C-alpha positions as CSV (number, residue, x, y, z in Angstrom):
1,M,-4.8,26.6,30.5
2,F,-2.3,28.5,28.3
3,A,0.5,27.5,30.8
4,Q,-0.4,23.8,30.4
5,I,-0.5,24.0,26.6
6,R,2.8,26.0,26.6
7,R,4.5,23.3,28.7
8,C,3.3,20.6,26.2
9,L,4.6,22.5,23.3
10,H,7.9,23.5,25.0
11,G,10.6,23.5,22.5
12,Y,8.3,24.1,19.5
13,L,7.5,27.7,20.3
14,R,9.5,30.9,20.6
15,P,9.7,32.2,24.2
16,N,7.5,35.1,23.4
17,S,4.7,33.2,21.6
18,S,1.3,34.7,22.1
19,P,-1.7,32.7,23.5
20,V,-3.3,33.0,20.0
21,Q,-0.3,31.3,18.4
22,I,-0.4,28.6,21.1
23,V,-4.1,27.9,20.7
24,S,-3.8,27.9,16.9
25,L,-1.0,25.4,17.0
26,A,-2.9,23.2,19.4
27,I,-6.1,23.3,17.2
28,L,-4.0,22.4,14.1
29,A,-2.4,19.5,16.0
30,V,-5.8,18.1,17.0
31,F,-7.2,18.3,13.5
32,L,-4.1,16.8,11.8
33,A,-3.5,14.0,14.4
34,P,-5.9,11.5,12.8
35,F,-4.1,11.7,9.5
36,T,-0.8,10.8,11.1
37,W,-2.1,7.5,12.4
38,A,-4.2,6.5,9.4
39,Q,-3.1,3.5,7.4
40,D,-4.6,2.3,4.2
41,A,-6.4,-1.0,4.6
42,V,-5.0,-2.1,1.3
43,G,-1.8,-3.5,-0.1
44,A,-0.3,-4.3,-3.5
45,L,1.2,-7.1,-5.5
46,E,3.8,-6.7,-8.2
47,G,6.1,-8.9,-10.1
48,L,8.1,-9.7,-13.2
49,V,7.3,-12.5,-15.6
50,T,10.4,-14.2,-17.2
51,D,11.2,-17.4,-19.0
52,S,13.8,-20.0,-17.9
53,K,16.6,-17.7,-19.3
54,D,15.3,-14.7,-17.4
55,T,14.0,-13.0,-20.5
56,P,11.0,-10.8,-19.7
57,L,7.7,-11.9,-21.2
58,A,5.2,-9.3,-22.4
59,G,1.5,-10.0,-22.8
60,V,1.2,-12.6,-20.1
61,T,-2.3,-12.9,-18.6
62,I,-2.1,-12.9,-14.8
63,D,-5.2,-13.7,-12.7
64,L,-5.3,-12.8,-9.0
65,K,-8.1,-14.4,-7.0
66,N,-9.0,-13.3,-3.5
67,L,-9.4,-16.6,-1.6
68,D,-11.8,-15.0,0.9
69,T,-14.2,-13.4,-1.5
70,N,-13.5,-15.3,-4.7
71,S,-13.2,-12.0,-6.6
72,V,-10.7,-12.1,-9.5
73,R,-8.6,-9.3,-11.0
74,V,-6.8,-9.7,-14.3
75,Q,-3.6,-7.9,-15.5
76,T,-1.4,-8.3,-18.5
77,S,2.4,-8.0,-18.2
78,N,3.9,-4.9,-19.9
79,A,6.7,-4.8,-22.5
80,E,9.3,-5.3,-19.7
81,G,7.3,-8.3,-18.3
82,R,6.1,-6.4,-15.2
83,Y,2.7,-6.4,-13.7
84,R,1.1,-4.7,-10.7
85,F,-2.1,-5.2,-8.7
86,A,-2.8,-2.0,-6.7
87,L,-5.4,-1.3,-4.0
88,L,-5.8,-4.9,-2.9
89,N,-7.9,-5.6,0.1
90,V,-6.0,-7.3,3.0
91,G,-6.3,-11.0,2.7
92,R,-5.2,-14.3,1.0
93,Y,-4.8,-14.5,-2.7
94,S,-3.9,-17.0,-5.4
95,L,-2.0,-16.0,-8.6
96,T,-2.0,-17.8,-11.9
97,A,-0.3,-17.0,-15.2
98,D,-0.8,-18.6,-18.6
99,V,1.2,-18.1,-21.7
100,P,0.9,-20.3,-24.8
101,G,4.0,-22.5,-25.2
102,F,4.9,-22.3,-21.5
103,A,3.8,-24.3,-18.4
104,H,0.9,-23.1,-16.3
105,F,2.1,-21.2,-13.2
106,S,0.2,-21.0,-9.9
107,Q,1.0,-19.8,-6.5
108,A,-1.1,-19.7,-3.3
109,P,-1.7,-18.5,-0.7
110,I,-0.2,-15.0,-1.0
111,E,-0.8,-12.9,2.1
112,I,-1.5,-9.2,1.6
113,A,-1.2,-7.1,4.7
114,V,-2.0,-3.4,5.4
115,S,0.2,-1.0,3.4
116,Q,2.3,-3.9,2.1
117,T,3.6,-4.4,-1.4
118,V,4.5,-8.1,-2.1
């Protein structure tokens, strides 16, 4: 058994590695393997709100609606006009923004995929 493990780990161990070192490394690899393949089933959406002259707009209310579940999340743009919706479930969304004195903005559908930032 140790010979088989040693062949699998060839190049990662010193030539005089003990069976305990080999088994320890194999056990560690087995327990850490699921973490290397795991992906978050969420994504994010971020953006910048500007006027027609590309001046950032602060305090803009931005609504993000999941088109599959109808749940709504609300953010307000910061002093630099930026907003971010983190930890979004994968799916289709619509985004709307309203600012007094400006035209209503709407965009849909926006697709959020696994581990994606749009």
